[in-house]
N, C-alpha and C positions, 0 to 999 in steps of 0.2 A: 658281352661276348659269350657265345655258347659253343663249346667244343664237344664233338661226338665221336664215338669209336665203336668197334665191335663189342668191347667190354669196358665198363667202368668198375674199378676196384677201389671201393671206399676204405678197405682193409679193416675197419672196425665194424663192418657189416657185410652182408652177402654181396657177391659180384652181381652186376646189373648188365644183362645182355642188351646190346644195342642202346646203351645208355648215353647220356650227355651231361655235361657240367656247365652251369651258368655262373659266370663270374661277374661280380659288381663291386666296385669300390675297394678292390684289394682282398675281397673275401669270397668264399663259396656261397652263392645265393641259393642254388637249387641243384639237386642231383636226381635225375629221373630218366626213365625210358620214354617218356612222353614229350620230350623237348625237341624242337626242330633246330638242329645245329647250324651255326654260321659256317663252320668248317667241320667236315667229317673226315676221320682218319680210318680208312679201311685196312683191315688186317692188323689193327693196333689196339692197345689198351691204354686207358687213361688211369693213372694212379697218383697217389701223393708223391711229391718229390722226396728223394732219399735223404736220410739224416745220417751223415758220417760222424759218429759220436766220438771219434778220436783220430786225430791226424797230426802231422808235423809238416805243414806245407813249406816251411822254410828249408826243408831238406829234400825238396822235390827233385833235385839233381844228384842225389846220392845213392841211387839204386844199385844194389849189388856190392857196395864197398864192404870189404872185410868178410866176405862170404865164407862160411865154414869155420870161423873162429869161435872159441868158447865165448859165452855171453860177456864175461868181464873183459876179454880181449877185444871183442867187437865194440863194446862201449868205449874203450880206451882209443881204439883206432878212429872211431866216430868223432870223439872230442879233438883228437889231434888234427884231423882233416879240416874241421870247421874253425880252428883257431885263427887262421889268417883271413877270415871273411869279415867284411864290413856290412853296414846296413844296406847299402845298395845291392850287395850280393844276395842277402836274405830276401830283399824285396823282389829281385828278379826271379828267384825260385818260388816265392809265394805267389807271384802273378801267374807263373806257369802252372802251379798246383791248383790254383783257383780255376783257371781256364779248363784244365783237364777234368776237375771235379764237376763243374757245371755241365760240360759237354757229356759227361758220363751219367747225368741224371741226379746228381747231388745238388740239392737246393739249400741245405743247411749243413754247415761244417762246425765242429767243435775242435778247435785247434790249440795245442800246447805250443806256444810261440815264444821263441827266444828273444827276438829283437822287436816284436810288436808289429811287424810289417804286414801280417795277414789281415789286420784290421783295415789297412789301406787297400790291399789287393781285393778284399771282399767288397768293400764299399764301391770300388771302381766299377765292378760288374753287377752290383745290386744283388749279391748273394747274402743270405742270412747267415750269421756266424756268432759263435761264442769264441772269443780269443782269450785264452788263459795265458797270462804272462808267467813264464817259468821262473822259479826262484830256487837258488842253490846255496847250501852252506859251504860246499866244496865244488871245485871245477867251474867257478863263476868268474867271468871276466868283467862284470859290471861293477864299476865303482859308485854308481848312482843308487841310492836307496830305492827299494821297491815302491815306496809311496810316490816318489817322484816319477818313476817309470809309468806307474798307473795314471798319474795326472797328465802325462804327456800324450796318452792315447786319446785322440779326438773323438768325442761322442758321435755316434751315428744311429739312425733310426733302426737299422737292421742288425747292428753289431753290438753285442754285449761283451763287456770286459770282465774277466775273472782272474783268479790266481791259481797257479799250479806249483805247490811245493813238489819238486820233481819226483823224488823217490827216497826210500830209507837209506840207500847207500850214498846219497848226495846231500841229504838234509838231516840235520840233527833234530831230535824230538822237540826240543825247546823252540827251534825255528818253525817246525810244523805248527805248534800251538800259536806262536806269535802271528804267523801269516794267515792261518785259518781265522783267528780272532779279527785280524785286519779285514779279511774278506767279509766276515759277518757284520762288522761295524759299517762297512760300505754297501752291504746288500749284494755282494758279488758271489757268483758260484765258484766252486773249487773243484779241481781235478788233480789226482795224484796217481802215479804208477805204484801199485802195491801188490805184493805176492806174485811178482812177475817171474823171477828166476832164482838161481842159486845165490845171487848176491843179496837177496832179501833175507835178513836175519831176524826180523821181527814178526811175531804173529799179529793178526789184526787187532787182538785185544790190547796191544800196546798203544793203539791209536783210538781207543774207545772215546776219549774226551774230545777228539777232533772230528770224528766221523759223524755223518748224519745225512739226511735226504739231499742236502746241498753240496755234498762231497762225493763226486763220482770216482769210484775206484776203477782204475784201468788195469786190465789183464786178469788179476785174481787166479792165475794159473795154479798156484800152490794152495789155494783155499781148501781147508779141510772142513769137517763137519762143524767144529766150533766156530771157525771163521764165518761159515755160511749162516749159522744161527745168529751170530752177532750182526751180520749185515741185515738179516731179516728183522731182527729186533729193533735196530736203529733206523731202518728204512733206507739203507745205503744202496744206491744203484751201482751196477757193475757194467763196464764196457768190455765187450769180448772182441779180441783181435786175433782170430784163428790163424790167418796166414803168417803174421809176424811171429806169433808164438811157436808155430811149427818150424818156420825157416830158421829161427834162432835156437831151436832145440830146447825151448823152455818147457814144452809140454802142451797139454790140452786142458783148458779151463773146464771145471765141472758144471757146464751150462745146464744140463738137465736137473741136477741137484739144486742149483741156484733158483731156477724157475719154479721147481716143485716147492721150494721153501717160501716162495712169494717174493723173491728178490727181483726187482726190475732189471732186465738185461738188455742193453743196447748193443749195437754193432759198430765197429770202427775199423778202418784200414791200417791204423798206425802210419808210419812214414814209409815212403818208397825205399828208404835205407834198409828197412827190415821186411817189408811186404812186397817190394819190387814195384808195385803200381798203386794208384788210388782207386782201383776198380771195385766198386761196392757189389757188383754182380758176382765177380769172382769171390768176394768175401762171403756173400750169402751162401754160395755153393760150398765153399770150404767149411763153413760152420755146420752145414748139414752133413757133409762127408765125415768130418772128424767126430762129430757127436755120435753118429750112427756106428762108425767103426769102433769107437771107444766103448759104447754100450752094447755092441753086437745086436742092435735092434733097429729095424727100419722106421719104427714109429716114434722114436725118442725125440726127434725134432723134424717138423714138417716144413714144406715150402712156405705154407701160410705163416708158420711160427717165425721164420727168419725174415719174411717180408714185413711182419709187424715189428720185429726187432730193429729193422732198418728204416722204419717210418714212425708210426704212432708210439710204440713202446720206447724207441730211442728218444723221441721228443719229450715224452713224459719223464724219462729217466734224467734228462738234462734240465728239467724244470722249465721247459719252454712254453709258449702260449698255449692255452687250452684249445684242443682241436688240431693243433699243428701235427702233420703226419697223417691226417685223415682227409676225406672229402665230404665231411658233413657240413650242412648249412651253418654259416657263422664262423667257420674255421678260416684261417689265413689261406689265400688262394696260392698255395705252393704246390704245383703239380707238374707231372711229366707225361709225355706220350711215348710209348714204347712200340716200335714197329717190328712185328714178327713175320712179315712177308718174306717168303723164301726160307724160313726156318723149318726145322722138323716138327714144330709144335702147332702148325696149322694143318687141317682144321682143328679147332679148339676142343680140348677135353676138359681139363681143369685150368681155368684161366690164371689162377694164382701160381700154380706149378709151372705153367707155360712161361709166364713172365720171369719167374725166378731162374728156371733152367735155361731159358732161351735169351734172356736179356743180356746185352753187352753195351758198352759205351757207344759203339757204332750204330746201335739200333735205337738210340734215343733221338726221336724226331723233333722234340720241343721240350723246353724247360721254362716254367713260369715261377716267378717269385713275387709274392704280394700283389698278384694280379697283373704283373707285367711280364711279357715274354722276354726272357734274358738269353735264351739260346734257341736257335733253329738250325736243324741239319742243313748243310749246304751253304751256310754263311761263311764269312771270312774266318780263316783259321787263326788261332792265337800265335803270336810271334814268341817262340821259345829260344831265340838265338842267344839272349843274354844268359838264360839259365844254363844253356849248353856250355857257354864260355866259362861260367863259374865251375861247372862240373870238371872241365878240362884242367882248371887250376887245382882242384882238389885231387885229381889223379896224380898230379905232379908233386903234391905236398909230401 
């Protein structure tokens, strides 16, 4: 299969005008301006599928709940509303979240998952996923040990299982150590919310013995120079969630300083409960706006920078397959086609900037995962009726 467009954006190399991508056996076989495409997309760009490095798809029906409350009150309201939910309720929301993500150009999701249903939802549509099972010392309703919860998640070719000790305000330090040790014994990745808001009372140094390249730190809003130096020393990746942090009043993560220190920074939407939507295009633009406003410099974070944070740098930060998030030969064939016809960004000037500033979920024409087309614009819409009914019950909670 050969797909062509006005531009091909490998993201780890220069954009290719009039380029095409040849896919064979689930991998990128060739990227060139000299290929004759089987299908050409005029007014479009082909780029790697987006990597949403942090989400909570099981809360896809919780947009806007508790708006304007202080962070601790918002968390408490969030826990209260979800208390009456069962596994089928979480699965309904996970399916709605996966469908929304894939239609919006996300081909890889890294999800902190309460009931484990995102593994099922992602496998059903053929989306690539890391599903971190959340673990709590407090506010946990599970009587089943974490080991048994992990064993209960069915292995899938595109789904990786990990562990997420939730956050310092819900997990004791001894449990952090125990669960990270368990993950490393099983070769599983780890993600944790750290330095997110005023409820975080521990500096990153308190977690020195559990942090490493396999432990993604989500948020890092309150990271100071010492924290950043520690992340750089230990090779700890950070996931930036600008809309969630802004909406909850947590602040702005020091992304320019993290990147300057050599810390790998990925981009994630967090949950619709805190960021309203799973729109990675809005997330990219928010990252640019907040970084530039905070630094009072227009060059502190470019469109190309955030595009890489949402593709190849995000994949690398999460320890995913070599080449994922690029269009280089030999990389997994996870790609999307973005249609800019009718947008203010044609004719093209800078194709990376055009895609970042003009991209929307509605402009995603096609999404491919592992060489198979998993979404095409104009196809059957996902049924979100069950997720809506779950939301209605949470409103009444």
